[in-house]
VOFI-502816 format. One record per residue: residue number from 1; residue in three letters; x, y, z of N, C-alpha, C, O in turn. Coordinates in nm, 2 decimals. Layout:
<rs>
> NUM Ala X Y Z X Y Z X Y Z X Y Z
...
</rs>
This chain:
<rs>
> 1 Met 0.36 8.15 -2.10 0.42 8.13 -1.97 0.32 8.04 -1.89 0.20 8.08 -1.88
> 2 Glu 0.37 7.93 -1.83 0.29 7.85 -1.75 0.27 7.90 -1.61 0.36 7.96 -1.56
> 3 Arg 0.15 7.88 -1.56 0.13 7.92 -1.42 0.18 7.81 -1.32 0.19 7.70 -1.36
> 4 Glu 0.22 7.85 -1.20 0.27 7.76 -1.10 0.15 7.67 -1.05 0.04 7.72 -1.04
> 5 Leu 0.18 7.55 -1.03 0.08 7.46 -0.96 0.08 7.48 -0.81 0.18 7.50 -0.75
> 6 Thr -0.04 7.48 -0.76 -0.05 7.48 -0.61 -0.01 7.35 -0.56 -0.02 7.25 -0.63
> 7 Pro 0.03 7.34 -0.43 0.06 7.21 -0.37 -0.06 7.11 -0.39 -0.03 6.99 -0.40
> 8 Val -0.18 7.15 -0.38 -0.30 7.06 -0.39 -0.31 7.01 -0.53 -0.33 6.89 -0.55
> 9 Glu -0.28 7.09 -0.63 -0.29 7.05 -0.77 -0.18 6.95 -0.80 -0.20 6.85 -0.86
> 10 Ala -0.06 6.98 -0.75 0.06 6.89 -0.77 0.03 6.75 -0.71 0.06 6.65 -0.76
> 11 Arg -0.03 6.76 -0.58 -0.06 6.63 -0.51 -0.16 6.55 -0.58 -0.15 6.43 -0.59
> 12 Ser -0.27 6.62 -0.64 -0.37 6.55 -0.70 -0.32 6.48 -0.83 -0.37 6.37 -0.87
> 13 Gly -0.22 6.54 -0.90 -0.16 6.48 -1.02 -0.09 6.36 -0.98 -0.09 6.26 -1.05
> 14 Val -0.01 6.36 -0.87 0.06 6.25 -0.82 -0.03 6.13 -0.79 -0.01 6.02 -0.82
> 15 Ile -0.14 6.17 -0.71 -0.24 6.07 -0.67 -0.30 6.00 -0.79 -0.32 5.88 -0.79
> 16 Ser -0.35 6.08 -0.89 -0.41 6.03 -1.00 -0.32 5.94 -1.08 -0.36 5.83 -1.14
> 17 Gly -0.19 5.98 -1.09 -0.10 5.89 -1.16 -0.08 5.76 -1.09 -0.07 5.65 -1.15
> 18 Arg -0.08 5.76 -0.96 -0.06 5.64 -0.88 -0.18 5.55 -0.89 -0.17 5.43 -0.90
> 19 Ile -0.30 5.61 -0.90 -0.43 5.53 -0.91 -0.43 5.46 -1.05 -0.46 5.34 -1.06
> 20 Ile -0.39 5.54 -1.15 -0.38 5.48 -1.29 -0.28 5.36 -1.29 -0.31 5.26 -1.35
> 21 Arg -0.16 5.38 -1.23 -0.06 5.27 -1.22 -0.12 5.15 -1.15 -0.09 5.04 -1.19
> 22 Ile -0.18 5.17 -1.04 -0.24 5.06 -0.96 -0.34 4.99 -1.04 -0.35 4.86 -1.04
> 23 Leu -0.43 5.06 -1.11 -0.53 5.00 -1.20 -0.47 4.91 -1.31 -0.51 4.80 -1.33
> 24 Ile -0.37 4.96 -1.37 -0.30 4.89 -1.48 -0.23 4.76 -1.42 -0.25 4.66 -1.48
> 25 Ile -0.17 4.78 -1.31 -0.10 4.66 -1.25 -0.20 4.56 -1.21 -0.18 4.44 -1.23
> 26 Ser -0.31 4.60 -1.14 -0.41 4.50 -1.09 -0.48 4.43 -1.21 -0.51 4.32 -1.20
> 27 Thr -0.51 4.51 -1.32 -0.57 4.45 -1.43 -0.48 4.34 -1.50 -0.52 4.24 -1.54
> 28 Thr -0.35 4.37 -1.51 -0.25 4.28 -1.56 -0.24 4.15 -1.47 -0.24 4.04 -1.53
> 29 Val -0.24 4.17 -1.34 -0.23 4.06 -1.25 -0.35 3.97 -1.26 -0.35 3.85 -1.26
> 30 Ala -0.47 4.04 -1.27 -0.60 3.96 -1.28 -0.60 3.88 -1.41 -0.65 3.77 -1.41
> 31 Ala -0.56 3.94 -1.52 -0.55 3.87 -1.65 -0.46 3.75 -1.64 -0.49 3.64 -1.69
> 32 Met -0.34 3.77 -1.58 -0.25 3.66 -1.57 -0.30 3.55 -1.48 -0.29 3.43 -1.51
> 33 Ala -0.37 3.59 -1.37 -0.43 3.49 -1.28 -0.54 3.41 -1.35 -0.55 3.29 -1.33
> 34 Leu -0.62 3.48 -1.43 -0.73 3.41 -1.51 -0.66 3.31 -1.61 -0.71 3.20 -1.62
> 35 Gly -0.56 3.36 -1.68 -0.50 3.27 -1.77 -0.43 3.15 -1.71 -0.44 3.04 -1.76
> 36 Leu -0.37 3.17 -1.59 -0.31 3.06 -1.52 -0.42 2.96 -1.47 -0.40 2.84 -1.48
> 37 Ala -0.53 3.01 -1.42 -0.64 2.93 -1.37 -0.70 2.85 -1.49 -0.73 2.73 -1.47
> 38 Trp -0.71 2.91 -1.60 -0.77 2.85 -1.72 -0.67 2.74 -1.77 -0.71 2.63 -1.81
> 39 Phe -0.54 2.77 -1.76 -0.44 2.67 -1.81 -0.43 2.55 -1.71 -0.41 2.44 -1.76
> 40 Ile -0.44 2.58 -1.58 -0.43 2.47 -1.48 -0.55 2.38 -1.47 -0.55 2.26 -1.45
> 41 Ser -0.67 2.45 -1.49 -0.80 2.37 -1.47 -0.81 2.26 -1.56 -0.78 2.27 -1.68
> 42 Pro -0.86 2.14 -1.51 -0.88 2.03 -1.60 -0.99 2.05 -1.70 -1.10 2.11 -1.66
> 43 Ser -0.97 2.01 -1.82 -1.07 2.03 -1.92 -1.19 1.93 -1.92 -1.28 1.94 -2.00
</rs>
């Protein structure tokens, strides 16, 4: 039987999930921007 989460624990889980999602999105955007800059820049 699982114990109930307190509101603080539930909130911390939501916040950590949001932080992970923001990190993944920002890393993807940064990689795309680097690739685009490398592609556009004159050789």
